[in-house]
PDB file as gemmi writes it, atoms N, CA and C in Angstrom:
CRYST1    1.000    1.000    1.000  90.00  90.00  90.00 P 1                      
ATOM      1  N   MET A   1       7.453-167.380 115.430  1.00  0.00           N  
ATOM      2  CA  MET A   1       8.845-167.123 115.505  1.00  0.00           C  
ATOM      3  C   MET A   1       9.129-165.815 116.099  1.00  0.00           C  
ATOM      4  N   GLY A   2      10.136-165.705 116.965  1.00  0.00           N  
ATOM      5  CA  GLY A   2      10.392-164.462 117.675  1.00  0.00           C  
ATOM      6  C   GLY A   2      11.431-163.583 116.955  1.00  0.00           C  
ATOM      7  N   THR A   3      11.601-162.431 117.547  1.00  0.00           N  
ATOM      8  CA  THR A   3      12.591-161.493 117.048  1.00  0.00           C  
ATOM      9  C   THR A   3      14.044-162.027 117.309  1.00  0.00           C  
ATOM     10  N   ARG A   4      14.955-161.909 116.270  1.00  0.00           N  
ATOM     11  CA  ARG A   4      16.244-162.443 116.476  1.00  0.00           C  
ATOM     12  C   ARG A   4      17.323-161.329 116.190  1.00  0.00           C  
ATOM     13  N   TRP A   5      18.451-161.396 116.910  1.00  0.00           N  
ATOM     14  CA  TRP A   5      19.580-160.490 116.665  1.00  0.00           C  
ATOM     15  C   TRP A   5      20.827-161.145 117.185  1.00  0.00           C  
ATOM     16  N   ASP A   6      21.962-160.675 116.696  1.00  0.00           N  
ATOM     17  CA  ASP A   6      23.327-161.217 117.082  1.00  0.00           C  
ATOM     18  C   ASP A   6      23.692-160.801 118.451  1.00  0.00           C  
ATOM     19  N   SER A   7      24.349-161.703 119.208  1.00  0.00           N  
ATOM     20  CA  SER A   7      24.964-161.337 120.485  1.00  0.00           C  
ATOM     21  C   SER A   7      25.958-160.210 120.283  1.00  0.00           C  
ATOM     22  N   GLY A   8      25.885-159.194 121.168  1.00  0.00           N  
ATOM     23  CA  GLY A   8      26.799-158.008 121.044  1.00  0.00           C  
ATOM     24  C   GLY A   8      26.189-156.848 120.339  1.00  0.00           C  
ATOM     25  N   ALA A   9      25.143-157.153 119.563  1.00  0.00           N  
ATOM     26  CA  ALA A   9      24.468-156.043 118.793  1.00  0.00           C  
ATOM     27  C   ALA A   9      23.467-155.417 119.691  1.00  0.00           C  
ATOM     28  N   GLU A  10      23.027-154.222 119.314  1.00  0.00           N  
ATOM     29  CA  GLU A  10      21.954-153.539 120.108  1.00  0.00           C  
ATOM     30  C   GLU A  10      20.670-154.275 119.921  1.00  0.00           C  
ATOM     31  N   PRO A  11      19.906-154.557 120.999  1.00  0.00           N  
ATOM     32  CA  PRO A  11      18.670-155.288 120.855  1.00  0.00           C  
ATOM     33  C   PRO A  11      17.678-154.421 120.008  1.00  0.00           C  
ATOM     34  N   PRO A  12      16.896-155.115 119.206  1.00  0.00           N  
ATOM     35  CA  PRO A  12      15.837-154.429 118.396  1.00  0.00           C  
ATOM     36  C   PRO A  12      14.832-153.642 119.359  1.00  0.00           C  
ATOM     37  N   ALA A  13      14.123-152.689 118.718  1.00  0.00           N  
ATOM     38  CA  ALA A  13      13.157-151.865 119.517  1.00  0.00           C  
ATOM     39  C   ALA A  13      12.095-152.729 120.166  1.00  0.00           C  
ATOM     40  N   SER A  14      11.825-153.885 119.666  1.00  0.00           N  
ATOM     41  CA  SER A  14      10.762-154.753 120.248  1.00  0.00           C  
ATOM     42  C   SER A  14      11.179-155.441 121.502  1.00  0.00           C  
ATOM     43  N   VAL A  15      12.518-155.394 121.831  1.00  0.00           N  
ATOM     44  CA  VAL A  15      13.010-156.011 123.129  1.00  0.00           C  
ATOM     45  C   VAL A  15      12.794-154.914 124.184  1.00  0.00           C  
ATOM     46  N   PRO A  16      12.072-155.285 125.260  1.00  0.00           N  
ATOM     47  CA  PRO A  16      11.727-154.315 126.363  1.00  0.00           C  
ATOM     48  C   PRO A  16      13.065-153.807 126.992  1.00  0.00           C  
ATOM     49  N   ALA A  17      13.101-152.521 127.238  1.00  0.00           N  
ATOM     50  CA  ALA A  17      14.247-151.844 127.833  1.00  0.00           C  
ATOM     51  C   ALA A  17      14.680-152.508 129.103  1.00  0.00           C  
ATOM     52  N   LEU A  18      13.746-153.068 129.931  1.00  0.00           N  
ATOM     53  CA  LEU A  18      14.158-153.653 131.187  1.00  0.00           C  
ATOM     54  C   LEU A  18      15.068-154.829 131.070  1.00  0.00           C  
ATOM     55  N   LEU A  19      15.112-155.457 129.884  1.00  0.00           N  
ATOM     56  CA  LEU A  19      16.025-156.577 129.621  1.00  0.00           C  
ATOM     57  C   LEU A  19      17.414-156.187 129.120  1.00  0.00           C  
ATOM     58  N   HIS A  20      17.516-154.970 128.578  1.00  0.00           N  
ATOM     59  CA  HIS A  20      18.727-154.599 127.909  1.00  0.00           C  
ATOM     60  C   HIS A  20      19.987-154.690 128.777  1.00  0.00           C  
ATOM     61  N   GLU A  21      19.990-154.267 130.008  1.00  0.00           N  
ATOM     62  CA  GLU A  21      21.198-154.239 130.840  1.00  0.00           C  
ATOM     63  C   GLU A  21      21.683-155.687 131.040  1.00  0.00           C  
ATOM     64  N   GLN A  22      20.805-156.585 131.349  1.00  0.00           N  
ATOM     65  CA  GLN A  22      21.241-157.973 131.617  1.00  0.00           C  
ATOM     66  C   GLN A  22      21.608-158.691 130.310  1.00  0.00           C  
ATOM     67  N   ILE A  23      20.990-158.348 129.220  1.00  0.00           N  
ATOM     68  CA  ILE A  23      21.464-158.890 127.957  1.00  0.00           C  
ATOM     69  C   ILE A  23      22.863-158.512 127.694  1.00  0.00           C  
ATOM     70  N   ALA A  24      23.215-157.229 127.959  1.00  0.00           N  
ATOM     71  CA  ALA A  24      24.600-156.751 127.730  1.00  0.00           C  
ATOM     72  C   ALA A  24      25.574-157.490 128.662  1.00  0.00           C  
ATOM     73  N   VAL A  25      25.153-157.790 129.868  1.00  0.00           N  
ATOM     74  CA  VAL A  25      25.977-158.538 130.794  1.00  0.00           C  
ATOM     75  C   VAL A  25      26.289-159.932 130.244  1.00  0.00           C  
ATOM     76  N   VAL A  26      25.258-160.612 129.783  1.00  0.00           N  
ATOM     77  CA  VAL A  26      25.439-161.896 129.164  1.00  0.00           C  
ATOM     78  C   VAL A  26      26.301-161.828 127.944  1.00  0.00           C  
ATOM     79  N   ASP A  27      26.053-160.835 127.106  1.00  0.00           N  
ATOM     80  CA  ASP A  27      26.853-160.701 125.872  1.00  0.00           C  
ATOM     81  C   ASP A  27      28.370-160.573 126.167  1.00  0.00           C  
ATOM     82  N   ALA A  28      28.657-159.874 127.263  1.00  0.00           N  
ATOM     83  CA  ALA A  28      30.003-159.657 127.690  1.00  0.00           C  
ATOM     84  C   ALA A  28      30.766-160.929 128.066  1.00  0.00           C  
ATOM     85  N   THR A  29      30.058-161.983 128.395  1.00  0.00           N  
ATOM     86  CA  THR A  29      30.601-163.285 128.813  1.00  0.00           C  
ATOM     87  C   THR A  29      30.829-164.193 127.587  1.00  0.00           C  
ATOM     88  N   VAL A  30      30.257-163.800 126.394  1.00  0.00           N  
ATOM     89  CA  VAL A  30      30.318-164.722 125.260  1.00  0.00           C  
ATOM     90  C   VAL A  30      31.805-164.654 124.686  1.00  0.00           C  
ATOM     91  N   THR A  31      32.354-165.802 124.554  1.00  0.00           N  
ATOM     92  CA  THR A  31      33.701-165.939 123.962  1.00  0.00           C  
ATOM     93  C   THR A  31      33.621-166.788 122.678  1.00  0.00           C  
ATOM     94  N   LEU A  32      34.310-166.337 121.648  1.00  0.00           N  
ATOM     95  CA  LEU A  32      34.320-167.081 120.432  1.00  0.00           C  
ATOM     96  C   LEU A  32      35.701-167.595 120.092  1.00  0.00           C  
ATOM     97  N   SER A  33      35.783-168.732 119.421  1.00  0.00           N  
ATOM     98  CA  SER A  33      37.085-169.158 118.994  1.00  0.00           C  
ATOM     99  C   SER A  33      37.119-169.374 117.497  1.00  0.00           C  
ATOM    100  N   GLY A  34      38.247-169.000 116.920  1.00  0.00           N  
ATOM    101  CA  GLY A  34      38.355-169.091 115.452  1.00  0.00           C  
ATOM    102  C   GLY A  34      37.338-168.293 114.689  1.00  0.00           C  
ATOM    103  N   VAL A  35      36.714-168.920 113.712  1.00  0.00           N  
ATOM    104  CA  VAL A  35      35.761-168.183 112.874  1.00  0.00           C  
ATOM    105  C   VAL A  35      34.369-168.589 113.263  1.00  0.00           C  
ATOM    106  N   GLN A  36      34.167-168.980 114.454  1.00  0.00           N  
ATOM    107  CA  GLN A  36      32.835-169.359 114.968  1.00  0.00           C  
ATOM    108  C   GLN A  36      31.903-168.166 114.917  1.00  0.00           C  
ATOM    109  N   PRO A  37      30.696-168.280 114.341  1.00  0.00           N  
ATOM    110  CA  PRO A  37      29.782-167.134 114.274  1.00  0.00           C  
ATOM    111  C   PRO A  37      29.269-166.790 115.668  1.00  0.00           C  
ATOM    112  N   LYS A  38      28.842-165.520 115.835  1.00  0.00           N  
ATOM    113  CA  LYS A  38      28.311-165.072 117.121  1.00  0.00           C  
ATOM    114  C   LYS A  38      26.961-165.783 117.295  1.00  0.00           C  
ATOM    115  N   PRO A  39      26.698-166.198 118.577  1.00  0.00           N  
ATOM    116  CA  PRO A  39      25.350-166.760 118.817  1.00  0.00           C  
ATOM    117  C   PRO A  39      24.277-165.664 118.627  1.00  0.00           C  
ATOM    118  N   ARG A  40      23.082-166.141 118.436  1.00  0.00           N  
ATOM    119  CA  ARG A  40      21.986-165.146 118.281  1.00  0.00           C  
ATOM    120  C   ARG A  40      20.941-165.257 119.418  1.00  0.00           C  
ATOM    121  N   TRP A  41      20.398-164.167 119.664  1.00  0.00           N  
ATOM    122  CA  TRP A  41      19.308-164.043 120.698  1.00  0.00           C  
ATOM    123  C   TRP A  41      17.922-164.266 119.961  1.00  0.00           C  
ATOM    124  N   THR A  42      16.979-164.776 120.663  1.00  0.00           N  
ATOM    125  CA  THR A  42      15.614-164.838 120.252  1.00  0.00           C  
ATOM    126  C   THR A  42      14.686-164.319 121.298  1.00  0.00           C  
ATOM    127  N   LEU A  43      13.847-163.389 120.965  1.00  0.00           N  
ATOM    128  CA  LEU A  43      12.898-162.819 121.918  1.00  0.00           C  
ATOM    129  C   LEU A  43      11.540-163.494 121.630  1.00  0.00           C  
ATOM    130  N   THR A  44      10.964-164.078 122.693  1.00  0.00           N  
ATOM    131  CA  THR A  44       9.653-164.600 122.657  1.00  0.00           C  
ATOM    132  C   THR A  44       8.885-164.114 123.862  1.00  0.00           C  
ATOM    133  N   TRP A  45       7.596-164.486 123.926  1.00  0.00           N  
ATOM    134  CA  TRP A  45       6.783-164.001 125.051  1.00  0.00           C  
ATOM    135  C   TRP A  45       6.122-165.217 125.639  1.00  0.00           C  
ATOM    136  N   LEU A  46       6.125-165.297 126.962  1.00  0.00           N  
ATOM    137  CA  LEU A  46       5.517-166.421 127.658  1.00  0.00           C  
ATOM    138  C   LEU A  46       4.622-165.806 128.735  1.00  0.00           C  
ATOM    139  N   GLU A  47       3.336-166.121 128.627  1.00  0.00           N  
ATOM    140  CA  GLU A  47       2.312-165.644 129.546  1.00  0.00           C  
ATOM    141  C   GLU A  47       2.422-164.031 129.680  1.00  0.00           C  
ATOM    142  N   GLY A  48       2.688-163.435 128.508  1.00  0.00           N  
ATOM    143  CA  GLY A  48       2.697-161.967 128.471  1.00  0.00           C  
ATOM    144  C   GLY A  48       4.059-161.346 128.957  1.00  0.00           C  
ATOM    145  N   ARG A  49       5.044-162.148 129.274  1.00  0.00           N  
ATOM    146  CA  ARG A  49       6.315-161.662 129.757  1.00  0.00           C  
ATOM    147  C   ARG A  49       7.400-161.950 128.787  1.00  0.00           C  
ATOM    148  N   PRO A  50       8.356-161.016 128.595  1.00  0.00           N  
ATOM    149  CA  PRO A  50       9.415-161.242 127.600  1.00  0.00           C  
ATOM    150  C   PRO A  50      10.459-162.249 128.045  1.00  0.00           C  
ATOM    151  N   VAL A  51      10.944-163.071 127.087  1.00  0.00           N  
ATOM    152  CA  VAL A  51      11.951-164.040 127.268  1.00  0.00           C  
ATOM    153  C   VAL A  51      12.978-163.939 126.228  1.00  0.00           C  
ATOM    154  N   ALA A  52      14.207-163.556 126.538  1.00  0.00           N  
ATOM    155  CA  ALA A  52      15.251-163.529 125.548  1.00  0.00           C  
ATOM    156  C   ALA A  52      16.227-164.660 125.783  1.00  0.00           C  
ATOM    157  N   GLU A  53      16.323-165.515 124.772  1.00  0.00           N  
ATOM    158  CA  GLU A  53      17.190-166.784 124.921  1.00  0.00           C  
ATOM    159  C   GLU A  53      18.316-166.678 123.875  1.00  0.00           C  
ATOM    160  N   LEU A  54      19.529-166.867 124.410  1.00  0.00           N  
ATOM    161  CA  LEU A  54      20.712-166.908 123.541  1.00  0.00           C  
ATOM    162  C   LEU A  54      20.908-168.356 123.121  1.00  0.00           C  
ATOM    163  N   GLU A  55      21.449-168.625 121.930  1.00  0.00           N  
ATOM    164  CA  GLU A  55      21.722-169.948 121.434  1.00  0.00           C  
ATOM    165  C   GLU A  55      22.598-170.784 122.364  1.00  0.00           C  
ATOM    166  N   THR A  56      23.341-170.155 123.253  1.00  0.00           N  
ATOM    167  CA  THR A  56      24.154-170.892 124.225  1.00  0.00           C  
ATOM    168  C   THR A  56      23.349-171.495 125.297  1.00  0.00           C  
ATOM    169  N   GLY A  57      22.076-171.089 125.480  1.00  0.00           N  
ATOM    170  CA  GLY A  57      21.247-171.522 126.535  1.00  0.00           C  
ATOM    171  C   GLY A  57      20.992-170.517 127.599  1.00  0.00           C  
ATOM    172  N   ALA A  58      21.709-169.379 127.596  1.00  0.00           N  
ATOM    173  CA  ALA A  58      21.511-168.235 128.461  1.00  0.00           C  
ATOM    174  C   ALA A  58      20.120-167.656 128.239  1.00  0.00           C  
ATOM    175  N   VAL A  59      19.477-167.326 129.321  1.00  0.00           N  
ATOM    176  CA  VAL A  59      18.090-166.736 129.223  1.00  0.00           C  
ATOM    177  C   VAL A  59      18.026-165.516 130.142  1.00  0.00           C  
ATOM    178  N   VAL A  60      17.452-164.459 129.561  1.00  0.00           N  
ATOM    179  CA  VAL A  60      17.120-163.207 130.320  1.00  0.00           C  
ATOM    180  C   VAL A  60      15.628-163.059 130.177  1.00  0.00           C  
ATOM    181  N   ARG A  61      14.944-162.998 131.307  1.00  0.00           N  
ATOM    182  CA  ARG A  61      13.499-162.928 131.242  1.00  0.00           C  
ATOM    183  C   ARG A  61      12.891-162.095 132.359  1.00  0.00           C  
ATOM    184  N   GLN A  62      11.639-161.744 132.291  1.00  0.00           N  
ATOM    185  CA  GLN A  62      10.931-161.119 133.372  1.00  0.00           C  
ATOM    186  C   GLN A  62      10.075-162.102 134.078  1.00  0.00           C  
ATOM    187  N   ASP A  63      10.208-162.189 135.431  1.00  0.00           N  
ATOM    188  CA  ASP A  63       9.470-163.154 136.166  1.00  0.00           C  
ATOM    189  C   ASP A  63       8.093-162.639 136.563  1.00  0.00           C  
ATOM    190  N   ARG A  64       7.350-163.392 137.254  1.00  0.00           N  
ATOM    191  CA  ARG A  64       5.931-163.073 137.638  1.00  0.00           C  
ATOM    192  C   ARG A  64       5.841-161.764 138.442  1.00  0.00           C  
ATOM    193  N   ASP A  65       6.939-161.480 139.160  1.00  0.00           N  
ATOM    194  CA  ASP A  65       6.971-160.249 140.038  1.00  0.00           C  
ATOM    195  C   ASP A  65       7.473-159.042 139.231  1.00  0.00           C  
ATOM    196  N   GLY A  66       7.766-159.166 137.981  1.00  0.00           N  
ATOM    197  CA  GLY A  66       8.291-158.077 137.202  1.00  0.00           C  
ATOM    198  C   GLY A  66       9.809-157.887 137.258  1.00  0.00           C  
ATOM    199  N   GLN A  67      10.489-158.806 137.972  1.00  0.00           N  
ATOM    200  CA  GLN A  67      11.955-158.707 138.082  1.00  0.00           C  
ATOM    201  C   GLN A  67      12.617-159.332 136.926  1.00  0.00           C  
ATOM    202  N   VAL A  68      13.765-158.910 136.532  1.00  0.00           N  
ATOM    203  CA  VAL A  68      14.625-159.511 135.471  1.00  0.00           C  
ATOM    204  C   VAL A  68      15.418-160.641 136.107  1.00  0.00           C  
ATOM    205  N   VAL A  69      15.316-161.761 135.458  1.00  0.00           N  
ATOM    206  CA  VAL A  69      16.044-162.977 135.966  1.00  0.00           C  
ATOM    207  C   VAL A  69      16.969-163.488 134.845  1.00  0.00           C  
ATOM    208  N   VAL A  70      18.152-163.828 135.194  1.00  0.00           N  
ATOM    209  CA  VAL A  70      19.179-164.346 134.296  1.00  0.00           C  
ATOM    210  C   VAL A  70      19.543-165.743 134.700  1.00  0.00           C  
ATOM    211  N   GLY A  71      19.478-166.706 133.762  1.00  0.00           N  
ATOM    212  CA  GLY A  71      19.864-168.056 134.105  1.00  0.00           C  
ATOM    213  C   GLY A  71      20.182-168.803 132.775  1.00  0.00           C  
ATOM    214  N   HIS A  72      20.015-170.094 132.885  1.00  0.00           N  
ATOM    215  CA  HIS A  72      20.221-171.048 131.763  1.00  0.00           C  
ATOM    216  C   HIS A  72      18.924-171.792 131.527  1.00  0.00           C  
ATOM    217  N   VAL A  73      18.656-172.032 130.290  1.00  0.00           N  
ATOM    218  CA  VAL A  73      17.403-172.662 129.916  1.00  0.00           C  
ATOM    219  C   VAL A  73      17.127-173.987 130.722  1.00  0.00           C  
ATOM    220  N   ASP A  74      18.177-174.714 131.073  1.00  0.00           N  
ATOM    221  CA  ASP A  74      17.950-175.982 131.816  1.00  0.00           C  
ATOM    222  C   ASP A  74      17.729-175.781 133.279  1.00  0.00           C  
ATOM    223  N   ALA A  75      17.965-174.572 133.846  1.00  0.00           N  
ATOM    224  CA  ALA A  75      17.960-174.385 135.276  1.00  0.00           C  
ATOM    225  C   ALA A  75      16.878-173.468 135.775  1.00  0.00           C  
ATOM    226  N   LEU A  76      16.107-172.797 134.885  1.00  0.00           N  
ATOM    227  CA  LEU A  76      15.087-171.802 135.309  1.00  0.00           C  
ATOM    228  C   LEU A  76      13.808-172.444 135.644  1.00  0.00           C  
ATOM    229  N   GLU A  77      13.252-171.950 136.730  1.00  0.00           N  
ATOM    230  CA  GLU A  77      11.895-172.288 137.175  1.00  0.00           C  
ATOM    231  C   GLU A  77      11.215-171.024 137.538  1.00  0.00           C  
ATOM    232  N   ASP A  78       9.928-170.924 137.380  1.00  0.00           N  
ATOM    233  CA  ASP A  78       9.183-169.634 137.693  1.00  0.00           C  
ATOM    234  C   ASP A  78       8.171-170.002 138.821  1.00  0.00           C  
TER     235      ASP A  78                                                      
END                                                                             
């Protein structure tokens, strides 16, 4: 199981700094209606590279070239 935190909260220390800016950009797009809880992020590692996935399906990750990529879980290819 990966590290988890609420959308809009500061990422935990285990989240690489190179992902923080784009996580904040994604967080800024999250809209809630009524008493709906904030979605949560999960940090995992794939082939030694960080992958932060929001429960909405948004993904912020580091690609093979070391670049930060933002997309959706259904649309990302590496």
